[in-house]
C-alpha positions in Angstrom: 51.3 115.0 89.1 48.1 115.9 90.7 45.9 118.1 89.2 46.5 121.0 91.2 50.1 120.6 91.1 49.6 121.1 87.2 48.3 124.3 87.4 50.6 125.4 89.9 53.6 124.4 88.0 51.8 126.8 85.6 51.3 129.6 87.3 52.1 132.9 85.6 55.5 134.0 86.4 56.2 137.3 88.4 57.8 138.6 84.7 54.0 138.0 83.4 52.3 139.6 86.3 54.5 142.7 85.9 54.4 142.6 82.1 49.7 142.8 82.6 50.1 145.4 84.9 52.8 147.4 84.1 51.1 147.9 80.8 48.2 148.5 82.5 49.6 151.3 84.4 51.4 152.5 81.1 47.8 152.9 79.3 46.3 154.8 82.1 44.4 151.8 83.4 45.8 150.9 86.3 46.7 153.3 89.3 50.5 152.7 90.6 49.4 151.2 94.2 47.5 148.6 92.2 50.0 148.0 89.9 52.1 147.3 92.4 49.9 145.6 94.4 49.2 143.1 91.8 52.6 142.3 91.0 53.5 141.3 94.3 51.2 139.1 95.0 52.0 136.9 97.9 55.9 138.2 97.9 57.4 140.9 100.7 59.0 143.0 99.3 60.0 143.9 95.4 63.5 145.8 94.8 64.7 146.9 91.6 68.7 147.5 91.4 70.5 148.3 88.5 68.2 150.7 86.5 70.5 154.4 86.3 68.6 156.7 88.8 66.4 154.6 90.5 68.8 151.7 91.6 67.3 150.1 94.9 63.6 151.5 94.8 60.5 149.7 94.4 58.1 149.1 91.6 56.0 152.3 91.2 59.2 154.3 91.5 61.2 152.0 88.6 58.1 152.3 86.0 58.4 156.0 86.0 62.3 155.9 85.9 61.7 154.1 82.9 58.9 155.7 81.6 61.0 158.8 81.8 63.8 157.2 79.9 61.5 156.8 77.0 59.6 153.4 78.0 56.3 153.4 76.1 55.3 149.6 77.6 56.7 146.1 78.5 57.1 142.5 76.9 57.6 139.4 78.2 60.4 137.0 77.6 59.9 132.8 78.5 63.2 131.2 77.0 64.1 127.8 77.3 67.1 126.4 76.6 67.6 126.4 72.7 64.6 128.9 72.1 65.4 132.4 73.4 61.8 133.5 73.0 60.9 136.7 73.2 65.1 138.1 74.2 66.8 140.4 71.8 70.4 140.3 73.2 73.4 141.1 74.0 74.5 137.7 76.1 74.9 138.8 79.3 70.8 139.7 79.7 69.9 136.7 77.6 71.7 134.2 79.9 70.4 135.7 82.7 67.7 135.6 81.6 67.6 132.0 80.0 68.9 130.6 83.6 65.7 132.6 85.3 63.3 131.1 82.6 61.2 134.7 82.3 62.2 138.5 81.8 60.5 141.7 80.9 61.8 144.1 78.2 60.8 147.8 78.4 59.6 149.0 74.7 61.6 152.1 73.8 63.8 151.6 76.3 66.6 149.4 75.8 66.4 148.2 79.3 65.2 144.8 81.0 64.4 143.1 84.4 64.9 140.0 85.5 63.9 138.8 88.8 65.5 136.6 91.6 63.1 135.3 94.5 64.9 134.6 97.7 63.7 132.8 100.6 64.7 134.4 104.2 64.7 132.3 107.0 64.5 128.8 108.1 61.1 127.1 107.3 59.7 128.7 104.1 56.3 127.8 104.8 56.0 129.5 108.0 58.6 132.2 109.3 60.3 132.3 105.9 60.3 135.7 103.7 60.1 135.7 100.2 61.6 139.3 98.6 62.6 139.3 95.0 65.1 141.4 93.2 64.8 142.8 89.9 67.7 142.9 88.0 68.0 145.8 85.4 70.1 145.2 82.4 70.9 146.9 79.0 69.0 145.0 75.8 69.8 145.5 72.8 66.9 147.3 70.5 64.4 145.2 68.2 61.3 142.9 67.9 62.1 140.1 70.2 62.7 136.8 69.2 60.5 134.1 67.8 56.8 136.0 69.0 53.9 135.6 67.0 51.4 137.9 66.5 48.3 137.1 68.4 46.0 135.7 65.4 48.5 133.2 64.5 49.9 132.4 67.9 45.8 131.3 68.5 46.0 129.6 65.3 49.1 127.7 65.8 47.5 127.2 69.4 44.8 125.3 68.0 46.4 123.2 65.7 48.8 122.2 67.9 46.2 121.2 70.4 44.2 118.9 68.1 47.6 117.3 66.8 48.9 116.5 70.4 45.5 115.6 71.8 45.3 112.9 68.9 49.0 111.4 69.3 48.4 111.0 73.2 44.8 109.7 73.1 46.3 107.1 70.6 49.7 106.8 72.9 46.6 106.1 75.9 48.5 109.0 78.0 44.3 109.3 79.2 44.6 105.4 80.3 47.4 107.1 83.1 44.6 108.4 85.6 41.7 110.9 86.1 43.9 114.0 86.3 44.8 113.5 82.6 41.4 112.9 81.5 40.1 116.2 83.2 42.7 117.9 81.9 42.0 116.5 77.9 38.9 118.4 78.7 39.9 121.1 79.2 41.0 121.8 76.8 37.7 121.9 74.8 36.4 123.9 77.3 37.3 127.6 78.9 35.3 127.4 82.0 37.9 126.4 83.8 40.1 129.6 83.5 39.5 133.0 84.8 38.5 136.1 82.9 40.9 138.1 84.9 44.1 136.7 84.1 45.2 139.7 82.3 45.2 143.3 83.4 42.7 146.0 82.6 43.5 147.2 78.5 43.6 143.7 77.3 41.7 142.7 74.4 39.3 139.9 74.8 42.0 137.6 72.0 44.6 137.7 74.7 42.3 136.6 77.0 41.4 133.3 74.8 44.8 132.7 73.9 46.4 133.1 77.4 43.5 130.5 78.9 44.2 127.6 76.1 47.9 128.3 76.8 47.4 127.7 80.7 45.5 124.9 79.6 47.9 123.1 77.4 50.8 123.7 79.6 48.7 122.1 82.4 48.6 119.0 80.3 51.5 119.0 79.4 52.6 118.9 82.5 50.6 116.2 83.4 51.3 113.9 80.6 55.3 114.6 81.1 55.5 112.4 84.2 52.6 110.1 84.0 53.3 106.4 82.3 50.1 105.7 81.2 50.0 102.7 79.0 53.2 104.1 77.1 55.9 101.8 78.6 58.1 100.8 75.7 61.1 103.4 75.3 59.8 104.0 71.5 56.2 104.6 73.0 57.8 107.4 75.4 60.1 108.7 72.8 56.8 109.4 70.5 54.8 110.9 73.7 57.8 113.2 74.0 58.4 114.3 70.5 54.6 115.2 70.8 54.3 117.4 73.4 58.0 119.4 72.5 56.5 120.9 69.9 53.2 122.0 71.9 55.2 123.2 75.0 57.1 125.5 72.8 53.8 126.6 71.2 52.0 127.4 74.2 55.0 129.5 75.9 54.7 131.2 72.4 51.0 132.0 72.7 51.8 133.0 76.6 54.3 135.8 75.6 52.2 136.6 72.7 48.9 137.6 74.8 50.7 139.1 77.2 53.0 141.3 74.4 50.0 142.1 72.8 49.2 145.4 74.6 52.2 146.5 73.2 52.3 144.5 69.8 48.6 144.7 68.2 47.2 147.5 66.8 44.2 149.3 68.8 
C-alpha cells in the first residue's frame, strides 16, 4: 500500500467531522453554515432521518432540534468487532454503528446518529453523486464504553508507539520499503500532520493526540499489508500481535481527542 493510500485509509470519518464541528457550533465557535459545510465536505448532500420533529432535514436543522431536546454537545464512537468503543447501547444502535464502524452520540439527549453513504450514478468517479443519510436512533444514557481521559489516551498512545515500534523494527518491517520507513519516521515528527484537524475551540492537547493517533493508524495500515522480512508464520503472528493493541490504542486516542470538547475540564 503506497504511503498516500495509507493516509487516505485513515482520513477522519464523517462522524468525526460532525462531532468536531458540531461541538464548535454548540459552543458558539462556528456558525451553522460553516458547520454544515465542514461536515459535508465533498459530499453532495447530508440528510438526517428518524429524528423526532426533524425527519428528513439537513444537518443545521437537525443540530438545532437536538439542542431543543437537551443536547449540549456530541461524542464520537469508533467501534470495531469485539470492541464497542464509544457506544452505550441499546443493541439496535450498537449493531448499526458496529456495521458502519462509526457513530455520533448526543450529550444530554438520548439520541445517536449513524451515517450511511450511497453513490448514485453509473461512474462513481465522474458522474456519481454521494448522498449521506444520518440515521437517528435512541441510545442509552451514560458514559461511553472504554473511552479514556485525554491525558491517559496520550500516555497510552506514547507507550504503545514505543513498544510497537521496537517490535516492528525487530521484525524488520522497515525493510519492506521506503513507505514504511517514512511512516516510522512520522511517529517521531509532528510536522507531517496539519494543526487544523479539529474545529475551533478544541484544546491543543486534543490536536496533538489526534495528530499522533493518525500517524500511528497510517503505520498500522502500511505494516499490515507489507511483507518485509517477516515471512514465517510465527513472525507474521508476532507482527499481528504487535499491531493489534496499537490499532486499538490509536482508535481510543482518536475518540478521546474528539470527545475532549465535552469531556475535558475547561
